[in-house]
Legacy VTK file of the C-alpha trace (Angstrom):
# vtk DataFile Version 3.0
C-alpha trace
ASCII
DATASET POLYDATA
POINTS 45 float
-55.689 114.072 152.041
-57.725 115.743 149.318
-56.344 119.133 150.327
-52.800 117.876 149.917
-53.504 116.499 146.458
-55.009 119.827 145.416
-52.073 121.707 146.897
-49.542 119.506 145.095
-51.371 119.679 141.780
-51.604 123.481 141.944
-48.008 124.106 143.002
-46.237 121.126 141.483
-45.887 122.517 137.981
-44.534 125.951 139.004
-42.064 124.302 141.372
-40.786 121.949 138.659
-40.438 124.796 136.151
-38.599 126.921 138.714
-36.171 124.130 139.572
-35.520 123.469 135.873
-34.827 127.142 135.166
-32.569 127.457 138.213
-30.574 124.458 137.014
-30.118 126.025 133.567
-29.138 129.386 135.019
-26.630 127.733 137.343
-24.893 126.044 134.426
-24.666 129.321 132.520
-23.382 131.175 135.584
-20.613 128.608 135.973
-19.528 129.309 132.386
-19.519 133.062 133.056
-17.512 132.615 136.256
-14.910 130.503 134.457
-14.646 133.060 131.665
-14.089 135.856 134.156
-11.470 133.844 136.018
-9.548 133.121 132.790
-9.778 136.697 131.567
-6.468 137.877 133.105
-4.637 135.053 131.312
-6.124 136.078 127.974
-5.318 139.752 128.555
-1.628 138.898 129.112
-1.399 137.300 125.677
LINES 1 46
45 0 1 2 3 4 5 6 7 8 9 10 11 12 13 14 15 16 17 18 19 20 21 22 23 24 25 26 27 28 29 30 31 32 33 34 35 36 37 38 39 40 41 42 43 44
């Protein structure tokens, strides 16, 4: 049990930071994808 607590305390913070950063990157990638998809419409104008 003590090994698990040590393992979680050592890896918990990096895992949380990684998940947070992946979530932020995903949101920004969605915006880039939408911009690229709407680009042909803007070029026609």
